C-alpha positions, 0 to 999 in steps of 0.5 A, a space after each residue: 127127060 128135059 130138052 134144052 131150048 134154043 136159049 139153053 144151047 146158045 148159052 152153053 155153047 157161048 160158055 164153051 167159046 168163052 172158056 176156050 178164049 180164057 184157056 188160050 190166053 192162059 197158055 199164051 202167058 197172058 193170064 197167070 195161073 192165079 187169074 185163070 184158076 177161078 175161071 176154070 173152076 167155074 167150068 168144073 176144072 180142078 187141078 188134082 194130084 197129077 192132072 186136071 180133073 173135070 166134073 161134068 154136071 148131070 142135073 138130077 141124074 138124067 142123061 141121054 144115050 147121046 150124052 153117054 156116047 159123048 162121055 165115051 168119046 171123052 174117055 177114049 180120046 181125051 182121058 189120056 195123060 202123058 206117059 210120064 205122069 201116069 208112071 209117076 202116079 203108079 210109082 207113088 201108088 206102089 211105094 205106098 204099099 199093097 193091101 193084103 187080103 185073105 190067104 196072103 194074096 196082095 191086092 195091087 190096084 193099077 191106075 187106069 185111064 179112059 174112064 169116067 167116074 159116077 159121083 154120089 151127086 150124080 155128076 161124072 168126073 174125068 181124071 186125066 184130061 190134059 189142060 191144053 185139050 180141055 176147051 175141045 172137051 167143053 165144046 164136045 160137051 156143049 154139042 150134046 147139051 152138057 157142061 161143067 158150070 157150077 160143079 165147083 166153087 162157092 156157089 149153088 151146085 148140081 141139083 139132086 133128086 131121087 133116082 126114081 123121080 117121076 116113075 116111083 110108085 110111092 111118089 106124091 109128085 114129080 120133083 124134076 120140074 121143080 129141080 129144073 126150075 131151081 137149076 135155071 134160076 140158080 145158074 150164074 145167079 149174081 148174088 150167089 156166085 160167091 157164097 161162104 162155101 159150096 151149096 147143095 140142094 136136093 129134092 124128093 117127091 116120094 114117100 120114102 126119102 131116097 134123096 138123102 135130104 137131111 144131109 143137104 144144105 137145103 132138103 126139099 120134100 114134096 108134101 100136101 097140106 090138110 086141104 090137099 095143096 102141094 108144097 114143100 117141107 123145108 130142111 136146112 143145114 145138113 152136111 158131112 165133112 169135119 162136122 156131120 150135121 143132120 138138117 133142121 126143119 125150118 118150114 113145115 109147109 111151103 106152097 110150091 109157088 114160093 119155092 124160089 123166094 124161100 130158097 132165096 131167103 134161106 141162102 141170102 141169110 146165109 150169104 149175109 151171116 155165114 163164116 168167111 174167116 174159116 173154111 171149116 166153119 163156113 158151111 150153112 150147117 154151122 150157122 144153123 146149128 149156132 143160131 137155131 131159131 134165130 136163123 129161122 126167124 131171119 129167113 122168115 123175115 127175109 121171105 116176108 120182105 121178098 113177098 112185100 117187094 112183089 116176089 118177082 120169082 114166084 113160080 106160075 102154073 104156066 112155068 111149071 107146065 112149060 118145064 114139065 112138058 120136057 118130062 113127059 113119059 115116053 111111049 114104051 113098047 116091047 122091043 120087036 123080036 123074033 118069037 122063037 129067039 125071044 123064047 130061047 133068051 127067056 128060057 136061058 135067063 130063067 135057067 140062070 140062078 142069078 137071073 132071079 136074084 137080078 130081078 130081086 135086086 136090080 129091077 125096081 117097081 114102076 108107076 106104070 105096071 107095064 114098065 120097070 126100072 133097072 139098075 146096071 151095076 158098075 161094081 165089080 172086081 178090078 174096077 173102082 166103084 163108080 168107074 165106067 170105061 169108054 166101052 162101058 159108057 158106049 154099051 150103056 148108051 146102046 142099052 138105053 136106046 134099045 131098052 129105055 127110050 134113050 134115057 139113063 140116070 146116074 144114081 147116088 150109089 154110083 151106078 146107072 139106072 134105066 128108067 123105061 124098061 118094058 117088063 117083056 124085055 127083062 130077059 133080053 136086057 139081062 142077057 145083054 147086060 150080063 155079057 157086058 158085066 153090068 148085071 151083077 145082082 148086088 144092088 144094095 148089098 155089101 159090094 155095091 159100095 160107095 167110094 170116092 177116088 181117094 188119094 190115087 187122084 185127089 190132092 186133098 185125100 189123106 189116104 187111098 180109097 180104091 185099094 180098100 174097096 178092091 180088097 173088100 170086094 175081092 173078099 166078098 165075091 160069093 153071091 150066096 154070102 152077100 145075100 146072106 149078109 143082106 142089105 148093107 151100105 158100106 161107104 168109103 171116103 179118102 178124107 174128111 171132105 166126105 165125098 164118099 159119104 162115109 158118115 151115112 154108111 152102115 159101115 163107114 171108112 174114112 182115110 186119115 193121115 197119121 205121121 205121114 202114113 195112110 190110116 183108116 177110121 171106121 164108123 158104124 150105124 150111119 144112115 142116109 134117111 132111106 126106108 132101110 136105114 131109117 132116120 138120117 144119122 152119122 155113124 159112130 167111131 168104133 176105135 182108133 184108126 186102122 192100117 190099110 191091111 187091117 180094114 178088111 179084117 175089121 169089116 169081117 169081124 163086124 160082119 161076124 158079130 152081126 151074124 152071131 147077134 142077128 135074129 131070124 123071124 119067120 125065116 127072115 134074117 134081121 137087117 144089119 142096121 137093125 141088129 146094130 141098133 138093137 144090141 148097140 155098138 159095143 159088141 161090134 166095137 169090141 170085135 173091130 178092135 179085136 181084129 186090129 189086135 189079131 192082125 198086128 199080132 199075126 204080123 
C-alpha cells in the first residue's frame, strides 16, 4: 500500500496541530460555533443527533494493521460519551418503539459505544467522541498517517476504487497510483474547496465494474485504445439522493497523462455553472442532466484551454512510477507452522460444512495463483452492518499481520478484505476468523446488507436503519435458506441522502417521515453496475410507504415471489435480479402490498 513521504507526514501533523489551536480557541469562547463549524467540517468533524461524529479518510480503502490498531484505540478510549447523552439516546430509541419479528418476539437495539463504522465509501466513522477530546484523536490519527481532511464539505471527497484493485485477475491496469495522484492533487485544492456541493470520484481498472462508477460525480474506467495505449473512459454526472441519476459518458478515451487536466475541466465547468441557490439541485448530476451535450462541449473547450496554457498538471511517466512504487506487491510466504498442527487445523476446517461455503463466498481469486483475497464479514446478529468494536478492530489488525502482509481494505459493502493471503494459510485463517465471529459465509447474500447508521445517530435521518437491518438479519439466520436465495443486494438508507445506497440495491429500503413517524419506502431492481447486477440503474418504488413492523414481512413476501417465479436450469437457480427483470416488477409489487395489508389486518 502507499507509503507516506516526509512531506505527507509533516502536512498531516501540521494540520492536526492547527486543528488543536482552533478547538482550544473555540472552547475558550474566542471562536463562535458558527466560526468553528467550517473549520471542524474541513477536518471531518460533524455534530450529529447527540454527539460529534468523526469521519476518518481511508483513501481507496487501503488500511494497514498499524492504522487499524489506532482505530481500535480510538474506539476503546475516545468513543465514549457522557452517560447522560447515552441515556438520552437510548430513551429516544425505546420511545420510538420496537420492530416485531416472526413469532411476536421483538427486536430491541441498544445503542453501543466503542465502535468504528465502515462506510460505503471506505471511510471509518465514530459517533460518540466528545468534542473536547477531538484534537487528541486527530494527533493519534496523524501519528499513523491518517486524518479526516476533506471527508466533509463541498469539496472533492475520498477517492474510491475497486476493493480488489491491484490484485484482481480481470484487471487491465492498477487504478491505485492514479487514485493517489488524484488524492494528492485534490487535497486542499484552492479552486475546488468551495464547490456548489460535495464531489465524489471513483476509478476502476478491471473488466467488471466493482466500483459503482456510474453512480459517482466522475467515474473513471481504465481502458486501452485500438493501438493498445492506456487511458480512461470518463463518465460524469452520477449520483443518488433525492434525484437518482446514472452518469453520462463524456469521453470515450482520455490518455492517462491528461487525467488531472480533464478532471479539472469537468469540475471547473461545474464550479462555474452549478446551482448554488438550491442544495437539492446543486450536484453536478443536475447540471449534466439539464445541459446535456452543452456541458460536454464546455468541458472540451475548457480542456483545450488548459492544454493551450501548457497543461501544468500533465502526469509524467516518472510521476506514475514514483507513486506506483508505493504499491509494489509484498513477498508473501506461508505462515511458518508446525506440520502436525497445520494438518490438525486443516482437517478440522475441512470437516466443518461452513468451511466450503466460506471458500466459495468469502475467498476470492487473485492475480497471483499462490494467493487469495479474503473478506472478513462484519455482518452478524446483534451488530449493525459495518460496525466494528475495539476488540474486532485490534483482532483484524492481528489477522492482517499474520496472514496479509499487514494490510487490509475497507470494502464498499462495509466489510474488511485481506488482500495478500497465501492459499496454504486458508484453513488457519478460517479457524482464527471463526473464533472472532468474522468468518460467516454470507458475502454477497441477503444478510451481507449495506446500511447507514440512520436515525439512531444521524440528525438528517427520517427513520432508523439499524433496527430494520437487525429484524431482517434475525429472520434470515439459516445459512441453507440464505444460500438457496442466492446473491441479493439489500441496501438501507435512513433518509433521502442515500448514504446506504438504497437506490442501487436489488431490494432498497428508504426511511421517510410521515406525520412525524418513521415509515419506509421499498424499491426493487436497483443495480450498482457489477457483473451480477448488470448495468447501473435505480430501483423502482413498489408502493406507498410501510411501517417498521411491516418491512420484514414485505421482504419475506418479495422473496417468496422470487422462489415461486425463478427458473432452474441445469440445477442452477436463476438469480433474484434476473427473475425480477424477466417477469417484471408487478408480481413483486403485488406481493409487497399484500404483505402490508396482511400485517395491518393481523394487527
